[in-house]
Structures are given as C-alpha cells and as structure tokens.
matplotlib code that plots the C-alpha trace (Angstrom):
import matplotlib.pyplot as plt

x = [21.0, 22.9, 26.7, 28.5, 32.0, 34.2, 36.6, 39.5, 38.3, 38.6, 41.9, 43.3, 42.1, 43.7, 46.9, 47.1, 46.4, 48.9, 51.6, 51.1, 51.2, 54.4, 56.0, 55.1, 56.5, 59.8, 60.0, 59.4, 62.0, 64.6, 63.7, 64.1, 67.4, 68.7, 67.7, 69.4, 72.6, 72.6, 71.8, 74.6, 74.1, 74.5, 78.0, 79.6, 79.6, 75.9, 73.7, 70.6, 67.3]
y = [-102.8, -105.7, -105.9, -107.9, -108.1, -110.3, -112.8, -110.8, -107.9, -110.1, -111.5, -108.0, -106.9, -110.0, -109.4, -105.8, -106.8, -109.6, -107.4, -104.7, -107.2, -108.7, -105.3, -104.2, -107.5, -107.0, -103.4, -104.3, -107.0, -104.6, -102.0, -104.4, -105.7, -102.1, -101.4, -104.5, -103.5, -99.9, -100.5, -101.8, -105.3, -106.0, -106.6, -107.4, -103.8, -103.4, -105.8, -107.1, -105.5]
z = [39.7, 38.3, 38.3, 35.6, 37.0, 35.0, 36.6, 35.3, 37.6, 40.6, 39.5, 39.0, 42.4, 44.0, 42.1, 43.3, 46.9, 46.8, 45.3, 47.8, 50.7, 49.3, 48.8, 52.3, 53.8, 51.9, 53.0, 56.6, 56.5, 55.1, 57.7, 60.6, 59.1, 58.8, 62.4, 63.7, 61.9, 63.1, 66.8, 69.0, 70.4, 74.1, 75.3, 78.7, 79.8, 79.4, 81.5, 79.8, 80.6]

ax = plt.figure().add_subplot(projection="3d")
ax.plot(x, y, z, "-o")
ax.set_aspect("equal")
plt.show()
C-alpha cells in the first residue's frame, strides 16, 4: 500500500506538536512561578535544610 502524504500534512503535524510543546512550557513556567509566590521563603527563624 502506497501512502501519498503531502508536505502540508507533515507541516501541520509539526505545527501541532510545536504549539502543544510551547503551550505546556508556558503553563509549567506559570505554575512554578505561582508556587514560588505562594510558598514562604526561608528566613532567619528557619534554618536551611
């Protein structure tokens, strides 16, 4: 069986994969930023681990 995939099919697949990767990277960055702002930082009363 012969497949005749056009280059646009490959471009569309790459665009979908790239967009989902970029979206997950932005989401992970925002999640880590929100965690850093919610959790207290270490101060003089609490010794570092």
